[in-house]
N, C-alpha and C positions, 0 to 999 in steps of 0.2 A: 469298601463299605460305603460306596457312593450311591445316593438315592437316584432312581431313574429320573430323567428330565420331566416327565409328566407330574412328578410329585414335588418339584421345586416350587417355592413360593416367590413372591415379588422381591424379596431381599436375597434370595439364594445366589444370584449372579454376583452380587457384590461380595458376599461371604465366601464363595468359592474362589474368587480371585485372590483373596488374602489367606487362603488355607483353612478357613472355617468350614464346617459341614463335611469335612473329609477326615473321619477318625482313623487313626492308625494305632497299632499297639507299640509299646516301647521297643520290642524286638524288631519290628518293621522299621522304626525310626533309626535304630542303631545299625541295622543292615544297610539302610540307604546311605548313612554317613560313612560307614566302613567301605562301601563300594566306591564312593568318591575317593576316599583315602587310599584305596587299593588300585588307583589308576583306572577305574571304570570296570573292574572285575568283581563280580559278586561272589563272595565266599560264604557258604552256609554258616550260620552262627554256631558257636560252640562255647562250652563253659570250661575254663582253665582251672581245674581243681588244684593242680600243683602250685600255681601261683597263689591261690588262696591259702594253702598250707604254709607257703613261705611267708606270707604276710602275718599269719598267726604266730609264727616263730620270731617275728621282729625283723625279718629281712625285707626292707622296702624295695619296691620295684624302682628301677632307675630309668629315667627317660633316655631314649636314644633315637637317632634319626632313622627314618624309614624311607627306603627307596623302592617303590612298588615294582619298577621295571626289573629290579635285580633280586628282590627278596620274596616273591610269591612262591609258595611251595610247588615243587615239581615232582611228580605230576600233580595237577590240581585235584582237590577232593571231588567226589561225586557231587553233582548239582552245581558246581562252580561254572560260571559263564560270564561273558562280557555283556554288560548292560549299558555302558556308555561308550560310544565310538571314540576312537583316537582322533585328535585334532589334525 
């Protein structure tokens, strides 16, 4: 949702540099952060209803380490792809 350069004004360059004037949805933001957390692999967002049911029953989720090189689902879901190259 970026305005085309002819529609930028005098302050747009400064605002764009710090992330203003670039609106994103919450799902887009979470997808970006999860792609970084998944070692550069984009996985389509999904809703975990089972976890929600567990929380309602009083079973809290427990933190655990995540190792993206070892724990990505195989085969990857449709639309999953690498968005950040490996170092």
